C-alpha positions in Angstrom: 186.0 55.2 -173.9 186.0 53.6 -177.6 189.5 53.1 -179.2 189.8 56.5 -182.0 188.1 54.9 -185.2 190.8 56.5 -187.6 193.7 59.0 -186.6 196.1 61.0 -189.2 199.0 60.0 -190.7 201.2 61.7 -188.5 199.8 59.9 -186.0 198.7 56.6 -188.0 196.9 55.4 -190.9 194.3 53.8 -188.1 194.5 52.2 -184.5 191.4 49.7 -185.3 194.0 47.1 -184.8 197.3 47.7 -182.5 199.1 44.9 -183.8 199.1 45.1 -187.4 200.4 48.8 -186.8 203.3 46.9 -184.5 203.6 44.0 -187.3 203.9 46.4 -189.8 206.6 48.8 -188.0 208.9 45.3 -187.6 208.6 44.2 -191.5 209.9 47.7 -192.4 212.6 47.4 -189.7 213.7 43.7 -190.4 213.7 44.8 -194.5 215.8 48.2 -193.3 213.3 50.1 -195.2 215.9 53.3 -196.1 213.1 55.3 -194.5 212.4 53.7 -191.1 208.7 54.3 -190.0 208.4 56.8 -187.0 206.1 56.3 -184.1 202.7 57.0 -184.8 202.3 60.1 -182.4 198.7 59.7 -180.2 197.0 62.8 -179.7 195.4 63.3 -176.9 194.4 66.9 -177.9 192.2 64.9 -180.3 190.4 62.1 -177.9 190.2 65.1 -175.1 188.5 66.6 -177.2 186.2 63.7 -177.5 186.1 63.3 -174.4 184.5 67.0 -173.1 182.1 66.4 -176.0 180.9 63.7 -174.3 180.6 65.6 -170.5 179.0 68.7 -172.6 175.9 65.9 -173.5 176.1 64.5 -169.7 176.1 67.9 -168.4 173.1 68.6 -170.1 171.1 65.1 -169.1 171.7 66.1 -165.8 170.6 69.8 -165.8 167.6 68.7 -168.3 166.8 66.6 -165.0 167.2 67.9 -162.4 167.4 71.9 -162.7 171.3 71.9 -161.1 174.1 72.5 -162.4 177.6 70.3 -161.9 179.8 71.6 -160.1 183.4 72.0 -159.7 184.7 74.0 -156.4 188.9 75.4 -157.1 191.5 75.7 -153.8 194.1 77.8 -154.5 195.9 78.7 -151.2 198.8 81.5 -152.7 199.1 82.9 -155.1 202.4 81.5 -157.7 202.2 82.2 -161.1 201.4 78.9 -162.5 199.2 77.8 -160.7 197.1 80.3 -160.8 197.1 79.8 -164.2 196.0 76.1 -164.2 193.2 76.7 -162.3 192.3 79.6 -164.4 192.8 77.0 -167.1 190.2 74.2 -165.3 187.6 76.9 -164.9 187.6 78.0 -168.1 186.7 74.7 -169.2 184.1 73.7 -167.3 182.3 76.8 -167.4 182.8 75.5 -171.6 181.0 72.3 -171.7 178.8 74.2 -169.1 179.7 73.0 -165.6 179.8 76.0 -162.9 183.1 76.9 -161.2 183.5 78.1 -158.6 187.2 79.7 -157.2 188.3 79.6 -153.8 191.2 81.4 -153.2 192.9 81.8 -149.8 197.1 84.3 -148.8 199.7 82.6 -149.0 199.6 83.1 -145.0 196.5 80.4 -144.7 196.8 77.5 -142.1 196.6 73.9 -142.3 193.3 74.9 -140.5 191.7 76.9 -142.3 192.5 75.6 -145.4 190.6 72.4 -144.0 187.8 74.1 -143.0 186.7 75.8 -146.1 188.0 72.6 -148.2 185.3 71.5 -145.2 182.5 73.4 -145.9 182.7 72.5 -149.8 182.1 68.7 -149.0 179.6 69.9 -146.4 178.0 72.2 -149.4 175.6 69.9 -151.4 175.4 72.3 -154.6 179.2 71.3 -155.0 180.0 68.3 -156.6 184.2 67.9 -156.7 186.5 69.2 -155.5 189.9 70.6 -155.9 193.3 71.6 -154.4 195.4 73.1 -156.9 199.4 71.7 -155.4 201.5 71.7 -154.5 200.8 74.1 -151.7 202.9 76.8 -149.9 205.5 74.5 -148.2 204.0 75.8 -144.3 200.5 74.1 -144.8 199.9 70.3 -144.8 199.2 69.0 -148.0 198.1 65.2 -146.8 195.8 67.4 -143.9 194.5 68.9 -146.6 193.7 66.3 -149.6 192.4 64.0 -146.9 189.8 66.5 -145.7 188.4 66.1 -149.3 185.4 63.3 -149.0 186.4 60.5 -151.0 182.8 61.5 -152.7 183.9 65.0 -154.4 187.9 64.0 -154.9 187.4 64.1 -158.2 191.2 64.6 -158.4 192.0 61.3 -157.1 194.3 63.3 -154.2 193.2 61.8 -151.1 194.6 58.2 -149.4 190.8 56.0 -150.3 191.5 57.1 -153.8 194.8 55.6 -153.9 193.7 52.6 -152.7 190.4 52.6 -154.6 193.2 52.4 -157.3 195.4 49.8 -156.6 192.3 47.1 -155.5 191.0 48.0 -159.2 187.2 49.3 -157.1 185.0 50.6 -158.6 182.7 54.0 -157.3 184.9 54.5 -154.5 186.6 57.8 -155.0 188.5 58.3 -158.9 191.9 57.6 -159.9 194.7 60.7 -160.1 193.8 62.6 -163.3 196.6 62.2 -165.2 197.7 59.1 -164.7 193.6 57.8 -164.9 193.7 60.4 -168.8 197.6 57.8 -169.6 195.2 54.7 -168.9 192.4 56.4 -171.2 195.0 57.7 -174.0 195.6 54.3 -174.2 192.3 52.6 -174.2 192.3 54.9 -177.7 195.0 53.6 -179.6 194.5 49.7 -179.0 197.4 49.3 -176.5 198.0 46.6 -175.4 198.7 46.4 -171.5 198.3 42.2 -170.6 201.1 41.0 -170.0 203.8 43.3 -171.7 206.6 45.1 -169.3 205.5 47.8 -168.0 208.0 51.4 -167.4 207.2 53.8 -164.9 210.2 56.6 -164.5 208.7 58.5 -161.2 206.7 57.6 -158.4 205.3 60.6 -156.9 201.9 60.1 -155.1 199.7 61.8 -157.5 201.5 60.2 -160.5 204.2 57.4 -160.6 202.4 55.1 -158.6 199.0 55.7 -158.9 200.0 55.2 -162.6 202.1 51.5 -161.6 198.9 50.1 -160.2 196.6 51.2 -162.4 198.5 48.8 -165.0 199.1 46.2 -162.9 194.8 46.6 -162.4 195.0 45.5 -165.7 197.3 42.9 -165.4 200.8 44.8 -166.4 204.2 43.5 -164.9 205.1 46.9 -163.5 208.6 48.0 -162.6 208.6 51.5 -160.9 211.4 53.7 -161.4 213.0 56.5 -159.8 216.2 58.6 -158.6 218.2 55.5 -156.6 217.3 53.0 -159.3 220.4 52.0 -160.5 221.0 51.1 -164.3 218.1 53.2 -165.4 219.1 53.1 -169.0 219.2 49.0 -169.0 215.6 49.0 -166.9 214.5 50.9 -169.6 215.2 49.0 -172.2 213.5 45.9 -171.0 210.8 48.4 -172.0 207.1 47.0 -173.8 205.4 50.6 -171.9 207.4 53.3 -170.9 205.8 56.6 -169.0 208.2 59.1 -168.3 207.4 61.1 -165.8 210.4 62.5 -164.1 210.0 66.2 -164.1 213.6 66.8 -166.1 213.7 67.8 -169.6 214.8 65.0 -172.5 216.4 63.4 -169.2 215.0 59.8 -171.4 217.0 59.3 -174.9 215.9 57.4 -177.3 219.1 54.2 -177.1 216.9 53.6 -174.0 214.1 52.9 -176.1 213.6 49.5 -177.1 212.2 49.0 -181.0 208.5 49.6 -181.2 207.7 50.4 -177.2 205.1 52.7 -176.5 205.9 56.1 -174.9 204.0 57.9 -173.0 205.8 61.5 -171.6 204.2 62.9 -168.8 206.6 65.5 -168.4 206.5 69.6 -168.8 209.0 71.8 -168.9 210.0 75.0 -169.6 210.9 75.4 -173.2 207.4 72.9 -174.4 209.3 70.1 -173.7 208.7 67.0 -172.1 210.9 64.2 -170.0 211.8 62.1 -173.1 214.0 63.6 -176.2 211.3 63.4 -178.9 213.5 63.8 -181.4 215.0 60.4 -181.0 212.8 58.2 -179.5 210.1 59.1 -181.9 212.7 57.3 -184.2 212.8 53.3 -182.1 208.9 53.8 -180.8 206.1 52.3 -182.1 203.6 55.0 -181.1 204.2 58.1 -178.5 202.9 60.9 -177.3 203.8 64.7 -178.3 205.1 67.3 -175.5 201.8 69.4 -175.6 199.5 68.1 -176.9 199.8 64.6 -175.8 199.1 63.8 -172.0 197.8 67.4 -170.7 194.6 67.7 -172.4 193.6 64.6 -170.9 194.3 65.4 -167.4 191.9 68.3 -167.3 188.9 66.1 -169.4 189.3 63.6 -167.2 189.0 66.5 -164.7 186.2 67.1 -165.6 185.3 63.6 -166.3 185.2 62.8 -163.6 182.8 65.8 -162.2 180.5 65.1 -163.9 180.2 61.6 -162.7 180.5 63.1 -159.0 177.4 65.2 -160.0 175.4 62.5 -161.2 176.0 59.9 -158.6 175.6 62.5 -155.5 172.1 62.9 -156.9 171.1 60.0 -158.1 171.2 60.6 -162.1 172.3 57.2 -163.7 173.4 58.5 -167.8 
């Protein structure tokens, strides 16, 4: 995706040259301005909208060439209210850009074998191009076994071991990157954030967010530190970061005082009350760029899922776009 040509001033005068923006902020700080510049707000909703528009065009082209509608199957085990909402939202977004959506619902009492068998059936269905297993699944189910039932070619959520390995080695055309980390990387690209040679601190080590994101940053030549619940002197580690990724699952956990002046802050958390993992009001005064919650990382996650599904459909039907 190309960098955005311009963003609203709550975001910036322009992100076509990220270096000049940081220089402007540094000069203002050095001169002791009475009104220190606030961070540029990284508008994930806007970037996601552009990506979805591109996806809609690609879907139209695929249908015109193949007479087949690309399809995403969502698998929901149980009736957890949040999971029901998330899967419905994903299906609605798919249908809005022309994808076909298949809803598969299994009872909370389903066994691991029943879940994997249903996924295997979807894997064998040539009219289904992407498979999403909504997680977490009920505790008695072997989630890893369920994930591994998804073939890499249809793993549009990027949850399998094959997809993680491909992400770690920077291999293209093997599986897909986990959607939230991939969305964060696209957002950084859209805002022309320099990654190579920068120190990135990822707070959180979940297998679908912190770990794959760390690998994606490493592939882009960042120096990466992964922090977690056993990390000592966390604030001091974060203070060294040029790029901070908060994915810890605790509301307003990362304080503005931890943020090095002019660093880039990405808040991948979402907690009750529509708040992220970063104390936004204090961090926005120190960072050069920051993602809001909501409207930052969240929209990018769904947009990337859809983009992966379109790519998977094109690949499986041998359509070059």
